[in-house]
N, C-alpha and C positions, 0 to 999 in steps of 0.2 A: 881528618875531616873529609867528608864526602864532597866531591866537586861535581859541578854541572848536574845536580839532581840525582846522581847515582847513590844507591843506598850504602850506608856504612856497614862494613863487614867486621864483626868482632869474633876473634878466635876464643874458644872456650877450652878448658882443660879436657873435657870429655864430650866431644861433639856428638857421639851417638850413644846415649845411655842404654844400658841393657835392661830389659823388662824384668821385674822381679819374678823369680820362679822359672826363668828361661833356662832350658837345658839343651845345649846345642847337640846335634847329631853329628858324629865325627866318624869317618871311615879311615882306617889305617892300612896302607899297603905295605907289607913287611916281607923282607927277604927271608927265605926259608932258613938259611944257614947263619944269619946274623941277628937281625932284629926280631924275627919270630922266635928264635931260640931264647932270646932275652925275655920276651913276653911269656914264653912257656916256663922259663925258670922263675919268673915272678909268680906264676900260678902255683908252682911247686912249693915256693916259699910262703904261700898263703897271703901274698900281697894282693891288694885289691885296687882296681882302677874303675873309673866310672862306667856304669852299664850302658851308657849311650855311646860308647866307643866300640865299633865293630872292626875286628882285625881280619884282613884278607891275606892269606899266605901266598906268596909268589915264589917261583923257583929262583928268581933273581930280580932285583929292581930294574935291571936292564930290560926285562921283559914287559915292563909297565909301559903301555902305549898311552899317549896323551888323551886318546878318546875315552879311556876308562875314567880318568880324572874329570873330564868334562861331563860325561854321563852321570857321574855321581852328583855333581852340582845340579844338573838338569832334573834329577830325581829328588831333589830337596835336601841333600846333605849340606850341613852348615860349614863343615871343614874337612879337608883331606890332608892326611899325614902320610908321607912317603918315607920309610926308614929302611936303610940298607946296611 
C-alpha cells in the first residue's frame, strides 16, 4: 500500500516492451586471433548471423579503448559486444 500520498509502484515482468519489427544495431569488437577467427570460420561454414551486426577486427581486445565503445553509443548503436 502507498503511504502518505506516494504512488504505488507495481513491478511487471517486462518493464520495457520491444516495439514490433525493432531490429537493434549491434557492433562487435573482435580480437583478430580469437573471436574474429571464429566469426570467419562461421562464414566459411556458411552459417549466418543477423545483418544488423557489424564486426570490427582489432589486433587484440586489449587495444580497445573505452572511448570507442562510448562513441558507438553516441552514434546510435543499440548494443556493443566485445569478444576476445
